C-alpha positions in Angstrom: 123.3 298.3 103.8 121.2 294.8 102.7 120.8 293.9 106.5 119.2 297.3 106.9 116.9 296.9 104.0 116.3 293.3 105.0 115.4 294.4 108.6 113.1 297.0 107.5 111.2 294.7 105.3 111.0 292.1 108.3 109.5 295.0 110.7 107.0 296.3 108.1 105.7 292.4 107.4 105.5 292.0 111.1 103.5 295.2 111.6 101.2 294.2 108.8 100.9 290.8 110.2 100.0 292.2 113.5 97.4 294.6 112.5 94.1 293.4 113.3 91.3 294.2 110.8 87.7 292.9 111.9 85.2 292.9 109.4 81.5 293.1 109.9 81.4 289.2 109.1 84.3 288.6 111.8 82.1 290.5 114.4 78.7 288.5 113.3 80.7 285.3 113.4 82.0 286.1 117.0 78.6 287.3 118.1 77.0 284.2 116.7 79.6 281.8 118.7 79.3 284.0 121.9 75.5 283.3 121.6 75.9 279.5 121.2 78.4 279.3 124.1 76.2 281.3 126.2 73.0 278.8 125.5 75.2 275.7 125.8 76.2 277.1 129.3 72.7 277.8 130.3 71.6 274.4 129.2 74.6 272.9 131.4 73.5 275.2 134.2 70.2 274.0 134.0 71.2 270.7 134.0 73.2 270.6 136.8 70.2 272.2 138.7 68.1 269.4 137.9 70.8 266.9 139.0 71.6 268.6 142.0 68.1 269.5 143.2 66.5 266.4 141.9 63.8 268.7 139.7 61.3 266.8 137.8 60.4 268.2 134.1 57.8 270.5 135.1 60.0 272.3 137.3 62.6 272.4 134.6 60.4 273.8 132.5 58.9 276.4 134.9 62.9 277.5 135.5 63.6 278.1 132.2 60.4 280.0 131.5 61.4 282.2 134.6 65.0 282.6 133.2 63.7 283.4 129.6 61.4 286.4 131.3 64.3 287.9 133.0 66.6 287.6 130.0 63.5 289.4 128.3 63.1 291.8 130.9 67.0 292.9 131.3 66.9 293.3 127.4 64.1 295.8 127.9 65.4 297.7 130.3 68.8 298.0 128.7 67.1 299.2 125.7 65.0 301.8 127.7 68.0 303.0 129.2 70.2 303.4 125.8 69.3 306.9 125.1 70.3 307.9 128.4 73.2 306.3 128.6 74.3 307.8 125.2 73.3 311.3 126.2 75.5 310.8 129.5 78.4 309.7 127.3 77.8 312.8 125.0 77.8 314.8 128.1 81.0 313.3 129.3 82.6 313.9 125.9 81.7 317.9 125.9 83.3 318.2 129.4 86.5 316.1 128.4 86.9 318.7 125.1 86.3 321.6 127.8 89.1 320.2 129.9 91.4 320.0 126.9 90.5 323.6 125.6 91.2 325.0 129.3 94.5 322.8 129.4 95.5 324.2 125.8 94.8 327.7 127.4 97.3 327.2 130.4 99.9 324.8 129.3 102.5 325.9 126.6 102.5 323.9 123.3 105.4 321.4 124.7 103.7 321.1 127.8 100.2 320.3 126.5 101.9 317.7 124.1 103.4 315.9 127.0 100.3 316.0 129.0 98.3 314.4 125.7 101.0 311.6 125.7 101.1 311.3 129.4 97.1 310.9 129.6 97.1 308.5 126.6 99.9 306.4 128.2 97.6 306.4 131.7 94.8 305.2 129.8 96.5 302.5 127.8 97.8 301.3 131.1 94.5 301.1 132.6 92.9 299.2 129.9 95.5 296.6 130.2 94.8 296.7 133.7 91.2 296.3 133.2 91.7 293.5 130.8 94.2 291.4 133.0 92.0 291.9 136.1 88.9 290.6 133.9 91.0 287.5 132.8 92.1 287.1 136.5 88.4 287.4 137.8 87.0 285.0 135.3 89.6 282.4 136.7 89.4 283.4 140.1 85.3 282.8 139.7 85.9 279.7 138.2 88.2 278.2 141.0 85.8 279.7 143.5 83.1 277.6 142.0 84.9 274.6 141.8 85.9 274.9 145.3 82.3 276.0 146.5 80.6 272.8 144.8 82.2 269.9 147.1 81.2 272.0 149.9 77.5 272.4 149.2 77.0 268.6 149.1 
């Protein structure tokens, strides 16, 4: 009996320890860290371009201004298309809800529950696959960049 209670206590503590609660402060801190890393990478990239292409200060300033303009344009385009993206998402949600309602009419309650569980499992598998692919893609791109750099010289 003691072992059972002890096992339940460990499982309970483990689940609490693994639960991830993100607060707005955590998100803001991560966003700030990401912004800082991105700016650092941009500066490193510009320095590498200056070294590789033997750019003068005027050219560096022009390229930096060009990059800033491009970022501003992309941000404006993103904001402009935000409403269209949200409308598309709402449309997709409505279609998904209609599909669920139709499937509920066709399937028995047991079949419907099994279908829902299968669909949820497939969604989780896709999320994990995308996460793994994204991580591998980043590593592959980095390897490609490292191997391509010596050939350019």
